[in-house]
N, C-alpha and C positions, 0 to 999 in steps of 0.2 A: 852612255855611261850612267846618266841619271836614271834611265829605265832600269838598268841592272841594279843600281843602288836601291831604287824603289822596289824592285822585285825582291831584293834581298831583305828589305825592311818588311815587306809583306810576308815573306817566308818566316822571318824571325817572329813577327807578330802571331802568325798561325801556330808556330811552334810554342810560343809563349802561351797562347790560348790552350793548346793541348796540355802543356805542362800545368797550367792553372786548373784545368779539368781533372787531371790526374791527381793533383794536390788535393782538390776538393773531395775526390773519391776516397783518397787515403785518409783524409780527416774524418769523413763519415764512417769509414771502416774502423778507424781508431776509436771513435766515440762508441760504436757498437761493441768493440772489443773491451773497452773500459767498463761499459754497462754489464757485459757478460762476466767480466772479472769480478766486479762488485757483487753481482748476484751470486757468483760462485763462492765468494768469500762469506756472504751472508749464509748460504747453505752450509758451508763448512762450520761456521760458528754455531748454527742451529743444530747440526748433527753432533758436534762436540758437546753441546749442552744436553742433548737427548742422551748421548752416551753416558755422560756423568750422572744424569738422573737415573738411568737404568742401572748403572753400577751401584749407586746409592741404594736403590730399591732392592737390588740383589743382596747387598750386604745386610740390609734390614731384614730381609726374608731369612737369610742364613741365621741371624741372631734370634729371630722368632722361632725358627726350627730348633735351635739349640735349647731355648727356654722351654719349648713344648716337650722336647725329649727329656729334659730334667724333670718336668712336671709328670710326664708319663712314668718315669722311673719311680717318682715319689708315690704316685697313685698305685702302681703295681706293688710297691713295698707295703703300702697301707693295706691293700687288698690281701696280700699274703699274711700280714699280721692278723687281720680280721678272720681269715680262714683258720689260722692256728687257734684263735680264741674260740671260734665256733667248734672246732674239733675238741678242744679242751672241755668246753661246756657239754658237748655231746658225750664225751668219755665220762665226765663226772656224773651226768644224768644216767648213763648206762650203769655206772657203778652203784648209784643210789637205787636203781631198779633191781640190780642184782642183790644188793644188801636187803632190800625189802622182801624179795622173793626168798632169800635165805632165812630171814627172820620169821617168815610165815610158815616155813616148812618145819 
């Protein structure tokens, strides 16, 4: 009977040892999982930050494009105005030449 009890104790101790090893393995796995999760969270935060920065730069670029388009329209309008002025001066000059020719004839 004592031998059976002693064998039972040894079996229980062996089982306890295996359970302890399994628990230790699970704890190590849990630590690794926590570290991976923390790293993943950091990566997510970094990606969110990069996304917001990219969105901001995109908005700034769009505003710059709009300002440049307005400036292009202004320059084109100014150029057209100058072309009309040159045309008027050219027409006036032609008229003066025609008048001079007519006077000399």
